[in-house]
C-alpha positions as CSV (number, residue, x, y, z in Angstrom):
1,M,-5.3,11.9,48.1
2,A,-6.7,9.8,51.1
3,T,-5.9,10.4,54.9
4,Y,-4.3,8.3,57.0
5,K,-7.3,7.4,58.5
6,E,-9.6,6.7,54.9
7,Q,-6.6,3.9,54.0
8,Q,-7.5,2.2,57.5
9,Q,-10.9,1.8,56.9
10,N,-11.0,-0.3,54.1
11,K,-7.4,-2.1,55.1
12,A,-7.8,-5.8,56.2
13,Y,-6.0,-8.1,57.5
14,Y,-5.8,-12.1,57.4
15,V,-5.8,-14.4,60.8
16,L,-3.4,-17.7,60.5
17,L,-5.1,-20.6,62.7
18,E,-4.0,-24.6,62.8
19,D,-6.0,-26.0,64.4
20,G,-8.1,-23.7,66.8
21,V,-4.4,-21.9,67.9
22,P,-3.0,-18.2,65.9
23,L,-0.7,-18.6,64.2
24,G,-0.6,-15.2,63.2
25,T,-1.6,-12.4,61.9
26,F,-0.9,-11.3,58.2
27,G,-1.3,-7.9,55.8
28,N,-1.6,-9.7,52.6
29,L,-2.0,-13.8,51.6
30,K,2.2,-13.8,50.5
31,K,3.1,-13.3,53.4
32,I,0.9,-16.1,54.9
33,T,2.9,-18.5,52.2
34,E,6.0,-17.1,53.0
35,Y,5.4,-17.7,56.5
36,M,4.7,-21.5,55.9
37,E,7.4,-22.9,53.3
38,G,8.4,-25.9,54.1
39,K,4.7,-27.2,55.2
40,D,2.5,-29.3,54.0
41,F,0.4,-25.6,52.4
42,P,-1.2,-24.1,49.6
43,S,0.9,-21.8,47.2
44,Y,-0.3,-18.2,47.4
45,W,-1.3,-18.7,43.9
46,T,-4.0,-21.7,44.8
47,L,-5.0,-18.9,47.9
48,V,-5.9,-16.5,46.1
49,R,-8.3,-18.3,43.3
50,K,-10.4,-18.8,46.6
51,E,-13.4,-17.3,47.5
52,E,-14.8,-18.5,50.7
53,N,-14.4,-16.4,54.6
54,P,-12.2,-19.0,56.6
55,L,-10.0,-20.5,53.6
56,I,-9.5,-23.9,54.8
57,C,-6.6,-25.7,53.7
58,G,-6.5,-28.5,55.7
59,V,-5.7,-28.1,59.7
60,Y,-5.4,-24.0,58.6
61,R,-8.2,-21.8,58.1
62,I,-7.0,-18.4,56.8
63,Y,-9.8,-15.6,58.2
64,K,-10.1,-12.1,55.9
65,V,-10.8,-9.1,59.0
66,K,-11.6,-5.7,58.6
67,H,-10.0,-3.4,60.6
68,H,-12.1,-0.7,62.7
């Protein structure tokens, strides 16, 4: 069983920006799509297929950052 510290070392967060303005930090892509519901934003299934960092979706950018 991994310790809490070991679990946190590999954890990644997603930072959502709109035109360079941070909208929030999320633990997974599903939470971002729920937050953006009702806006012109790609679905969760579209986002998980993309591999670039940052994910670019029109005026939105999603950066995947590692916890230190």
